[in-house]
C-alpha positions as CSV (number, residue, x, y, z in Angstrom):
1,M,95.9,62.4,-36.5
2,A,93.3,64.8,-37.9
3,Y,92.1,68.0,-35.9
4,I,88.3,68.3,-36.4
5,A,86.4,71.7,-36.5
6,K,83.0,72.5,-36.8
7,R,82.0,75.7,-38.6
8,G,78.5,76.1,-38.9
9,K,76.7,72.8,-40.5
10,N,80.0,72.1,-41.7
11,Y,83.3,70.4,-40.3
12,T,87.0,71.6,-41.6
13,I,89.6,68.6,-41.1
14,T,92.7,69.6,-41.0
15,V,95.9,66.5,-41.2
16,S,99.5,67.1,-40.6
17,C,101.9,65.7,-43.6
18,G,105.2,66.4,-41.9
19,Y,107.8,68.8,-42.3
20,D,109.4,70.4,-45.6
21,T,113.3,71.1,-46.1
22,S,112.9,74.2,-44.3
23,G,111.3,72.7,-41.3
24,K,107.9,74.2,-42.0
25,Q,104.9,71.7,-40.9
26,I,102.7,70.5,-44.1
27,K,99.3,70.9,-43.1
28,Q,96.2,69.8,-45.8
29,H,92.8,70.8,-45.1
30,M,89.4,69.2,-46.1
31,T,86.0,71.1,-45.7
32,Y,83.2,68.4,-45.2
33,K,79.5,68.4,-45.3
34,P,77.8,65.9,-43.2
35,T,74.6,64.1,-45.0
36,A,73.8,62.2,-41.8
37,T,70.6,63.6,-39.6
38,T,71.0,62.7,-35.6
39,P,74.2,64.2,-34.1
40,K,75.6,61.0,-33.1
41,Q,75.3,59.8,-36.7
42,I,77.4,63.2,-38.0
43,E,80.1,62.6,-35.7
44,K,80.2,58.9,-36.7
45,E,80.3,60.2,-40.8
46,V,82.5,62.9,-39.7
47,Q,85.2,60.9,-37.8
48,K,85.0,58.4,-40.9
49,Q,85.9,61.2,-43.4
50,A,89.0,62.4,-41.0
51,V,90.1,58.4,-41.1
52,I,89.9,58.0,-44.7
53,F,91.5,62.1,-45.1
54,E,94.6,60.8,-42.9
55,V,95.5,58.0,-44.8
56,A,94.6,59.8,-48.5
57,P,97.7,62.5,-48.5
58,Y,100.0,59.3,-49.1
59,G,98.5,58.6,-52.2
60,L,97.8,61.7,-53.3
61,Q,99.5,64.1,-56.4
62,T,97.9,67.1,-56.2
63,K,94.8,68.7,-54.5
64,G,92.1,67.0,-56.8
65,L,92.4,64.0,-54.6
66,I,93.4,61.2,-56.7
67,F,93.9,58.2,-54.7
68,N,96.4,55.2,-55.2
69,V,95.0,53.8,-52.4
70,T,92.2,51.0,-53.1
71,K,88.7,51.6,-52.0
72,P,88.5,48.1,-50.0
73,F,91.5,49.1,-47.9
74,L,90.1,52.5,-47.1
75,Y,86.6,51.0,-46.1
76,A,88.5,48.2,-43.9
77,L,90.9,50.7,-42.2
78,V,87.4,52.7,-41.1
79,R,86.2,49.5,-40.2
80,I,89.1,49.0,-38.0
81,C,89.5,52.6,-36.6
82,I,86.3,53.2,-35.8
């Protein structure tokens, strides 16, 4: 599950990616600046990005956000979750 925090006009999305060998929790962070104008559109847009970012760490190799998951799969997942 993603943790979403509002920071001014931007949102910080934090996702837990399990634990390392020493038992420390592995987290990944993402800052997202919404492009929508109304509060309801912004909330929906941020929720979609959070769902995509939750799935993304399983396909990532680096922080460069290289997805191994196809875009149609991500869009289908977003439609299901929201």
